[in-house]
C-alpha positions in Angstrom: 28.5 183.3 146.5 32.0 182.7 147.9 31.5 179.7 150.2 34.2 178.0 152.2 33.6 174.6 150.7 36.3 172.8 152.7 34.8 174.0 155.9 31.3 173.2 154.7 32.5 169.7 153.6 33.8 169.1 157.1 30.6 170.2 158.8 28.5 167.9 156.7 30.8 165.0 157.3 30.8 165.6 161.1 27.1 166.2 161.6 25.4 164.1 158.9 25.3 160.3 159.2 24.8 158.2 156.1 21.0 158.2 156.5 20.9 161.9 157.3 23.0 162.7 154.2 20.6 160.5 152.1 17.7 162.4 153.5 19.4 165.8 152.7 19.9 164.7 149.1 16.5 163.1 148.7 14.6 166.1 150.1 16.5 169.0 148.6 18.9 167.8 145.8 17.0 165.1 144.0 19.3 165.3 140.9 22.3 164.4 143.1 20.3 161.6 144.8 19.5 160.0 141.4 23.3 160.0 140.6 24.2 158.0 143.6 25.6 154.6 142.8 26.0 151.4 145.0 29.2 151.4 147.0 29.7 155.1 146.9 31.3 156.3 150.1 30.0 159.1 152.2 32.9 161.4 151.2 32.1 160.7 147.5 28.5 161.6 148.1 29.5 164.9 149.7 31.9 165.6 146.9 29.1 165.0 144.3 26.8 167.3 146.3 29.3 170.1 146.5 30.2 169.8 142.8 26.5 169.9 141.8 25.8 173.0 143.9 28.9 174.8 142.6 28.1 173.9 138.9 24.4 174.9 139.2 24.8 177.9 141.5 23.0 176.1 144.3 25.3 176.9 147.2 22.8 179.2 148.8 20.2 176.5 148.7 22.7 174.1 150.3 23.4 176.4 153.1 19.7 176.9 153.8 19.0 173.2 153.6 21.8 172.3 156.0 20.5 175.0 158.4 17.0 173.6 158.3 18.2 170.1 159.1 20.8 171.2 161.7 19.4 174.4 163.5 22.8 175.0 165.2 24.4 175.5 161.8 25.6 179.2 161.3 25.7 180.1 157.5 27.7 183.2 158.3 30.6 181.1 159.3 30.9 179.7 155.8 30.4 182.8 153.7 33.4 185.0 154.4 32.8 188.7 153.8 29.3 188.2 152.3 25.8 188.2 153.6 24.7 184.7 154.4 21.2 183.5 153.5 18.6 183.2 156.2 17.3 179.9 157.3 14.1 181.4 158.7 10.9 180.0 157.1 9.5 182.2 154.3 5.8 183.2 154.3 3.7 181.0 152.0 2.0 183.0 149.3 -1.2 181.8 147.6 -0.6 180.1 144.2 -2.2 181.5 141.0 -1.9 179.6 137.7 -0.1 181.7 135.1 -1.2 180.8 131.6 2.2 182.0 130.2 4.4 180.1 132.7 6.0 177.0 131.3 7.0 174.0 133.4 9.8 172.2 131.7 10.1 168.5 132.8 13.3 166.7 131.9 15.7 164.1 133.1 18.8 165.6 134.6 20.8 163.9 131.9 19.1 166.2 129.4 19.7 169.4 131.4 21.8 171.1 128.8 19.0 171.0 126.2 16.4 171.9 128.9 18.3 175.0 129.9 18.7 176.1 126.3 14.9 175.7 125.8 14.2 177.6 129.0 16.5 180.5 127.9 14.9 180.7 124.4 11.3 180.5 125.7 12.1 183.2 128.2 13.4 185.4 125.4 10.0 185.1 123.8 8.2 186.4 126.9 7.3 183.2 128.7 7.9 182.7 132.5 9.8 179.5 133.1 9.7 176.9 135.9 12.6 174.5 135.7 14.5 172.5 138.3 16.8 173.2 140.0 16.8 176.9 139.1 13.2 177.6 140.2 13.5 175.8 143.6 13.6 178.3 146.4 16.3 178.1 149.1 15.1 175.7 151.8 12.2 174.4 149.7 12.0 170.6 149.5 12.1 169.1 146.1 8.6 167.7 146.2 7.1 171.0 147.5 8.8 172.9 144.8 7.6 170.5 142.0 4.1 170.7 143.4 4.2 174.5 143.4 5.6 174.7 139.9 2.9 172.5 138.5 0.2 174.5 140.3 1.7 177.8 139.0 2.1 176.8 135.4 -0.4 176.9 132.5 1.9 175.0 130.1 3.8 171.8 130.5 6.7 171.0 128.1 8.1 167.5 128.4 11.6 166.6 127.0 11.3 163.0 125.9 14.2 160.6 126.0 14.9 157.1 127.4 16.3 158.8 130.6 13.1 160.9 131.0 10.9 157.8 130.5 12.9 156.0 133.2 12.9 158.9 135.6 10.4 158.4 138.5 10.1 162.2 138.9 9.5 162.9 135.2 6.8 160.2 135.4 5.1 161.8 138.4 5.3 165.3 136.9 3.9 164.2 133.5 1.1 162.2 135.0 0.1 165.2 137.2 0.2 167.4 134.1 -2.0 165.0 132.2 -4.6 165.3 135.0 -4.4 169.1 134.9 -4.8 168.9 131.1 -8.0 166.8 131.4 -9.3 169.4 133.8 -8.6 172.2 131.2 -6.1 173.9 133.6 -2.9 173.1 131.6 -1.7 172.4 128.1 0.9 169.6 127.5 3.5 169.6 124.7 6.0 166.7 124.5 9.2 167.3 122.6 11.0 164.2 121.3 14.7 164.6 122.0 15.7 161.0 121.6 13.9 157.9 120.4 12.1 156.1 123.2 9.2 153.8 124.1 6.5 155.9 125.7 4.0 154.9 128.4 0.5 154.4 127.1 -1.0 157.6 128.6 1.8 159.7 127.1 1.1 158.5 123.5 -2.2 160.3 123.5 -0.4 163.6 123.0 1.1 164.5 119.6 4.8 165.3 120.0 7.1 167.8 118.4 10.4 166.3 117.2 13.7 167.9 118.0 15.6 165.1 116.2 15.5 167.0 112.9 17.2 170.0 114.4 16.7 172.1 117.6 15.9 175.3 115.7 13.2 173.7 113.5 11.6 172.0 116.5 11.7 175.2 118.6 9.9 177.1 115.8 7.2 174.4 115.7 6.8 174.7 119.5 6.4 178.4 119.3 3.8 178.0 116.6 1.9 175.6 118.7 2.1 177.8 121.9 0.9 181.0 120.5 -2.7 179.9 120.0 -2.7 178.6 123.5 -1.4 181.8 125.0 -4.0 183.9 123.2 -7.2 182.1 122.3 -7.0 179.4 124.9 -5.8 181.5 127.8 -9.4 182.0 128.6 -10.1 178.3 128.9 -7.0 177.9 131.1 -8.1 180.7 133.3 -11.7 181.9 132.8 -11.1 184.9 135.0 -9.0 186.4 132.2 -12.2 187.2 130.4 -12.9 189.8 133.0 -9.5 191.4 132.9 -9.9 193.5 129.8 -11.3 197.0 129.5 -11.2 198.4 126.0 -10.1 202.0 125.8 -10.2 202.3 122.0 -12.0 199.9 119.7 -13.0 199.7 116.1 -16.6 200.9 115.3 -17.2 197.5 113.9 -16.1 195.8 117.1 -18.3 195.1 120.1 -17.0 195.6 123.7 -17.1 191.8 124.2 -15.0 191.2 121.1 -12.6 194.0 120.4 -10.6 194.1 117.2 -7.1 193.1 118.2 -5.4 195.6 115.8 -7.3 198.5 117.5 -6.7 197.3 121.1 -3.7 199.3 122.4 -4.4 199.2 126.2 -6.4 197.5 128.8 -7.0 197.6 132.5 -6.2 194.5 134.5 -9.0 194.0 137.0 -7.2 192.1 139.7 -4.2 194.4 140.0 -5.9 197.6 138.7 -2.9 198.3 136.4 -3.1 199.7 132.9 -1.2 197.8 130.3 0.0 199.0 126.9 0.6 197.0 123.7 4.1 196.5 122.4 3.7 195.2 118.9 5.7 192.3 117.5 8.8 193.1 115.4 12.5 194.0 115.5 14.1 196.6 117.7 17.7 197.7 118.3 18.9 196.0 121.5 21.8 196.9 123.8 24.6 199.4 123.5 25.7 197.7 120.3 22.1 198.1 118.9 21.8 194.5 117.7 18.6 193.7 115.8 16.3 191.4 117.9 12.8 190.2 117.1 10.2 189.9 119.9 6.7 188.7 119.8 3.9 191.0 120.8 3.5 191.6 124.6 1.7 194.0 127.0 3.8 196.0 129.4 2.5 197.7 132.6 2.4 201.4 132.0 3.9 202.2 135.5 6.0 200.3 138.1 4.0 198.6 140.7 3.1 201.1 143.4 2.8 200.7 147.1 -1.0 200.8 147.0 -1.1 198.1 144.3 1.4 196.0 146.2 -0.8 196.3 149.3 -3.6 194.4 147.5 -1.2 191.5 147.1 0.0 191.7 150.7 -3.6 191.7 151.9 -4.7 188.8 149.7 -1.7 186.5 150.3 -0.4 187.6 153.7 3.0 188.1 152.2 5.6 190.0 154.2 5.2 193.7 153.6 8.2 195.9 152.7 10.1 197.0 155.8 9.4 200.7 155.4 5.6 200.2 155.7 3.6 200.6 158.9 2.6 197.1 159.4 0.7 195.7 156.4 -0.1 199.2 155.1 2.1 201.6 153.2 2.5 205.2 154.4 -0.4 207.3 152.8 2.0 209.8 151.3 3.8 207.0 149.4 0.7 205.2 148.1 1.4 206.2 144.5 5.2 205.8 144.7 6.9 202.7 143.3 7.1 199.9 145.9 10.6 199.4 147.0 12.4 197.0 149.5 11.2 194.1 147.4 13.5 191.2 146.4 13.2 189.5 143.0 11.4 186.7 144.7 8.9 189.2 146.1 8.3 190.7 142.7 7.9 187.3 141.1 5.4 186.2 143.8 3.3 189.4 143.0 3.4 188.6 139.3 2.3 185.0 139.9 -0.6 186.2 142.1 -1.7 188.6 139.4 -1.4 186.0 136.7 1.4 188.1 135.1 5.1 187.7 134.7 8.3 189.8 135.2 9.5 191.1 131.9 12.6 189.8 130.3 15.5 192.2 129.9 14.7 192.4 126.1 11.0 193.1 126.7 11.8 195.8 129.2 14.2 197.5 126.9 11.9 197.5 123.8 9.1 198.9 125.9 11.4 201.7 127.1 13.2 202.7 123.8 10.9 201.6 121.0 12.5 200.3 117.8 14.9 203.1 116.8 17.7 202.4 119.4 17.3 205.7 121.2 19.3 206.3 124.4 16.5 207.4 126.6 12.7 206.9 126.4 12.3 210.4 124.9 15.2 210.4 122.5 19.0 210.4 122.3 19.8 213.5 124.3 19.7 213.9 128.1 17.0 216.4 129.2 16.3 217.9 132.5 12.9 217.4 134.2 12.3 214.2 132.2 13.0 211.6 135.0 13.9 211.3 138.6 17.7 210.7 139.0 20.3 212.0 141.4 20.5 215.2 139.4 17.0 216.3 140.4 18.2 216.7 144.0 15.0 214.9 145.3 17.0 212.0 146.6 13.9 209.8 147.0 11.2 208.1 145.0 8.5 210.2 143.3 4.9 209.4 142.5 4.7 207.3 139.3 4.1 209.6 136.3 5.4 212.8 137.8 7.6 213.2 134.8 4.9 212.3 132.3 4.3 212.8 129.4 7.7 214.4 128.7 9.6 211.3 130.0 7.3 208.7 128.5 8.5 205.9 126.2 7.3 205.6 122.6 4.6 203.1 123.8 3.4 205.4 126.7 5.2 203.6 129.5 6.2 206.0 132.3 9.2 206.1 134.7 11.3 203.8 132.5 14.3 206.0 133.2 15.0 206.9 136.9 12.8 206.6 140.0 13.6 203.0 140.7 15.7 200.2 139.2 13.3 197.5 138.0 13.7 193.7 138.4 13.6 191.6 135.2 13.2 187.9 134.8 16.6 187.6 133.0 19.9 186.4 134.5 22.8 188.9 134.3 25.3 186.4 133.0 25.9 182.7 132.4 26.8 182.1 136.1 23.1 182.8 137.0 23.9 184.4 140.3 22.4 187.8 139.7 19.3 189.1 138.0 19.2 192.0 135.5 17.9 195.4 136.7 16.9 198.1 134.2 16.1 201.8 134.2 18.3 203.5 136.8 16.9 205.2 139.9 16.7 208.3 142.0 20.1 207.4 143.6 22.0 207.1 140.3 23.1 209.8 137.8 21.7 210.1 134.3 24.2 207.5 133.0 22.3 204.8 134.9 19.1 206.0 133.2 20.1 204.9 129.8 17.6 202.3 128.6 20.4 199.9 127.5 22.2 200.1 130.9 22.3 196.8 132.7 22.7 196.5 136.5 23.1 193.3 138.5 21.7 192.3 141.9 21.4 189.2 144.0 17.7 188.1 143.7 17.5 187.7 147.5 18.4 191.3 148.2 16.2 194.4 148.4 16.8 198.1 148.8 15.1 201.5 148.8 15.8 202.2 145.1 14.7 198.9 143.5 11.1 198.1 142.4 9.5 196.3 139.4 6.8 196.3 136.8 5.1 193.3 135.1 4.0 192.1 131.7 0.7 190.5 130.8 -0.2 187.6 128.6 -1.1 188.5 125.0 -4.6 189.8 124.7 -6.7 188.4 121.9 -10.0 189.6 120.6 -10.9 186.3 119.0 
């Protein structure tokens, strides 16, 4: 986002007194507030704030926060040639704990390691909550932390002297300990630097990163996998009711399917069918680099208007703008939902106890392991997906081009129809999210499964939708 920082600096200086500026930092930019030092001038504080927002891609959050504190502030005056963020309050969606979402608690001095950890865990199929990235524009720090703790089924704590001294890390960890005692969360401390731990924290066995990050990360993954399979049920008992077995071993009972034979299940809350994508290597990207992914379960189809309507009814979320009130047009019920931002898609996933797929998960589910160009093979074929070449120039019902257009795992519409949001950032700047799959409004070049497309997570359009991934299902 191209913000006129000089003009914004002047506005903050003119309209925020010392206490108002302190309140802005305390409520919305706690990392900056913690870096304030005695004797720091107002101009120095503003410079620190602007530098932080620029470095962490938080300019949009700053514009919204300033607008909330000064209603006469006009964001459009400070974003030349771009769409400014809205300061209108966003609808509050109900919170559902996701057993595969990880809350990473860390001191801001340890942010570099925390960000690396978040990236690596996301690549293994976990949803991540980490400040400041996961804080929504206009959301106060304490509200965001509370939401993140309530959404997450796993709490990872980076231990260091700075973390032990941080009031916010203390509050987050003590809340996580309470959730752990209530069997709602699992807590994993990672020892980054030697430190003296509070008594309550010592009850949890830590994993050390001091012998090398890679070794510690492998130990963390080994510890997490039993939690996200066997213990998902204790974290969220409702998951026991989410599995319908379509094919099971004769020796297995419906209550305890043999995992090796379980290749699909129906998710009761959303009504969606999920297919298994086994663990292993696949050829990723245009350069077909070998990449290993753990097993995951991908929705067979994009989320449809009818499926999204359940979410809207349950949470009172804002419906897509092309609907008639809170109901989608009947003729579009089985079409992919569109006019949903990345935040809308993520809210649906959280409500369902799911996650948005990473770019790597999406690609493997679309192309299998052999590096094919399209879900069906390496050659373009007519009547295999909905792109601009069909002449339809609109979305089509999910599965209209099935089975000929299906992926090796049985996923439909992974080329064409709608671009699909993923949980991955497009680049290191972390300004845009990755979209995959092409759409009805692009030609067949956009339908290549390795094609990456970028979009601001706040935006929505008539050719962008999404699908979700499920936690690993275990028969044990």
